[in-house]
Structure formats: C-alpha cells, structure tokens
C-alpha positions in Angstrom: 95.7 89.5 70.7 99.2 90.2 71.9 100.5 87.4 69.6 99.3 89.6 66.7 100.9 92.9 67.8 102.4 94.6 70.9 100.1 97.6 70.1 96.5 97.6 69.2 94.5 100.6 67.9 90.8 100.4 68.9 88.1 102.0 66.8 85.4 103.3 69.0 83.1 104.6 66.2 80.3 102.0 67.0 81.2 101.4 70.6 78.8 101.8 73.6 81.0 103.0 76.5 80.1 102.2 80.1 81.5 103.6 83.4 82.3 101.3 86.3 78.7 101.6 87.6 77.3 100.6 84.2 76.1 104.1 83.3 76.7 105.1 79.6 79.5 107.6 79.1 81.3 109.1 76.2 84.8 108.6 74.9 86.0 111.9 76.5 85.1 110.5 79.9 87.9 107.8 79.7 91.1 108.9 81.4 94.6 107.9 80.6 95.5 105.1 83.1 91.9 103.7 83.2 91.7 99.9 82.9 89.1 98.9 80.3 87.4 95.7 79.1 87.0 95.9 75.3 84.6 93.7 73.4 84.9 93.2 69.7 84.0 90.7 66.9 87.3 88.9 67.0 88.6 90.4 63.7 92.1 91.9 63.9 93.6 93.9 61.0 97.2 92.9 60.7 98.6 96.4 60.4 101.0 98.1 62.8 99.6 98.8 65.2 97.0 96.1 64.8 93.4 97.4 64.6 90.2 96.2 66.0 86.6 97.7 66.0 85.0 97.6 69.4 81.2 97.4 70.0 81.5 97.8 73.8 84.0 99.3 76.3 83.6 99.1 80.0 85.8 100.9 82.5 86.9 98.5 85.1 87.0 99.2 88.8 90.4 98.9 90.3 90.0 99.6 93.9 93.6 98.7 94.9 95.2 101.0 92.3 92.9 103.8 93.5 94.0 103.1 97.1 97.7 103.5 96.2 96.8 106.6 94.3 95.1 108.1 97.4 98.2 107.2 99.5 100.5 108.8 97.0 98.3 112.0 96.9 98.2 112.1 100.6 102.0 112.1 101.1 102.5 114.4 98.2 100.5 117.1 100.0 102.5 116.7 103.2 105.3 119.3 103.6 104.6 121.0 100.3 107.9 122.9 100.4 109.6 119.7 99.4 107.8 119.9 96.1 109.2 123.3 95.1 110.4 123.5 91.5 110.2 119.8 90.9 109.7 118.3 87.4 110.0 114.6 88.3 107.8 112.5 90.7 109.4 109.1 91.1 107.6 106.2 92.9 109.5 103.2 94.3 107.1 100.3 93.6 109.4 97.6 94.8 107.2 96.5 97.7 103.9 96.9 95.8 103.9 93.1 95.0 100.1 92.9 95.0 99.9 95.1 91.8 100.4 93.6 88.4 102.7 95.3 85.8 99.5 96.7 84.1 98.2 98.1 87.4 101.5 99.7 88.2 101.5 101.4 84.7 97.9 102.5 85.4 99.0 104.1 88.7 101.8 105.9 87.1 99.6 107.3 84.4 97.0 108.4 87.0 99.6 110.2 89.0 100.9 111.9 85.9 97.4 113.1 85.0 97.0 114.5 88.5 100.2 116.5 88.7 101.4 117.0 85.1 104.9 116.0 86.1 107.3 113.5 84.6 106.3 110.4 86.6 108.5 107.3 86.7 109.1 104.1 88.6 112.5 103.9 90.3 114.4 103.2 93.5 116.8 105.5 95.2 119.7 103.5 93.8 118.3 103.5 90.3 117.7 107.2 90.3 121.2 107.7 91.7 122.7 105.6 88.9 121.0 107.8 86.4 122.6 110.8 88.0 119.2 112.2 89.2 120.1 111.9 92.9 123.4 113.4 94.1 124.5 110.7 96.5 127.4 112.9 97.9 125.1 115.7 99.0 122.0 113.5 99.3 119.8 115.7 97.1 117.2 115.0 94.4 117.4 118.3 92.7 114.7 117.8 90.1 112.2 115.7 92.0 110.9 113.8 94.9 110.8 110.1 95.6 107.7 108.5 97.1 107.8 105.0 98.6 105.1 102.9 100.1 106.6 100.3 102.5 105.3 97.0 103.7 101.8 97.3 102.2 99.1 94.8 103.1 95.7 94.8 101.5 92.7 93.4 103.3 90.3 92.7 100.4 87.4 91.9 102.7 87.6 95.1 104.6 88.9 97.1 101.6 91.8 98.6 103.6 95.6 99.0 103.0 98.0 99.2 105.9 101.5 100.4 105.1 104.3 102.9 105.7 104.8 105.8 103.3 107.5 108.4 102.8 108.4 111.4 100.5 112.1 112.1 100.1 113.8 115.1 98.5 117.1 115.2 100.4 118.9 114.1 103.5 117.3 117.0 105.4 114.1 117.1 103.5 111.7 114.1 103.9 108.4 113.3 105.5 106.5 110.1 106.2 104.7 107.8 108.5 105.3 104.2 109.5 101.7 103.5 110.5 99.2 104.4 107.8 95.8 103.0 107.0 93.8 103.6 103.8 90.2 102.6 104.2 87.7 102.5 101.3 84.3 103.8 102.5 82.4 102.9 99.4 83.0 106.2 97.6 86.5 107.3 98.5 89.7 106.3 100.3 90.2 107.8 103.8 93.7 108.0 105.0 94.6 107.9 108.7 98.1 108.1 110.3 99.1 107.5 113.9 102.2 109.6 113.7 104.2 111.6 111.1 108.0 112.1 111.0 110.0 114.8 109.3 113.7 115.4 108.6 
C-alpha cells in the first residue's frame, strides 16, 4: 500500500469496528495513537491521499507501548511542581530499541492525548540545539524531558525493568534507577525501590 501513497484515507462507512477484546465498538471509540488492523477489498483509489474502503477494523493490543505509557505517566506525576507552566513534554526514546518507529509514534500520540501538551521526541542535546534548553543555566523553560533508561522487556512475565527520570533543570529533576512495570492482566503496576530528587 505504501508504494501507492505515503498517506491513505480510510472510508469507514461500511466497516465493522472491533476493540482489542473482539467486542464491537463505534468509530468514536478509536483514539489517536491506537494501532489498527484494517481489512479492505484490495482496491486503492490513486488520489492523494490514496483512498480505500474498509469492511473491518480491529484495534490491536500493544502491551509494550501501554507499558511505556504507564511509566511515562508515573514519572510525570512525581514532583508535580516541575510541570508548572510547561507547554512541551519531550521524551528521549534513544534507549527504547524494542519499539518500532510506528510504536514510538503511537506512544507520542497517546501521551499528547493524555496531557494536551506539545509532545515530541528528543534528547537533551537535540533540544539544546533547537534553543529549547538553556545549557548555560541548565533550564528547560517551556517543558520537561522524560527519559527511560536501560529498558528490558520480559515478554513471558509481561514486565519492564528500567530506570526513569524527569528533568526540568539542573536543580529540578526526579527519577529512579530501579523501576519495574508489571502487567497484571488489566493494568500496568509500577514499583520503585528508591527515588532520587535534585
């Protein structure tokens, strides 16, 4: 399909839409950032964007993306004073090597939906090059930078072990080096052995 167009418009007029559990849902139940499997008759209208008519859409379960979302939400809530007057939430995804580019995009969209902020991928150095981080005063005036470090995913036990941090300035940061996110079948439960602050 991507040989035809880099963007595809999907008609949902005749589509039956299913949630992850197979239950029928409506179009309004699909959230930005959801990964979906779209079934159609193979016909692609060669317009721009290209167009297809779907007969079935199924929202795909993406446990790992939801695990990273839970970790991001957890550290975002820590030391809420660091979030004051921010408009940007940046996530350093450098070490999230077990996520595909599509899954990373899905995570960014889900975080954006959750907080209504400008959400972007970027490292400290990249944000500094853009002039968003003042390297002389070590201050991210408009936002915070969240980083998940050394993540390891145990697919069998459905758990992620990692470190995580939220940075606003040289004197405004919080995190933990020993974090476990465990999926209990309905939600991700986060535990930390210790928390540091600066």
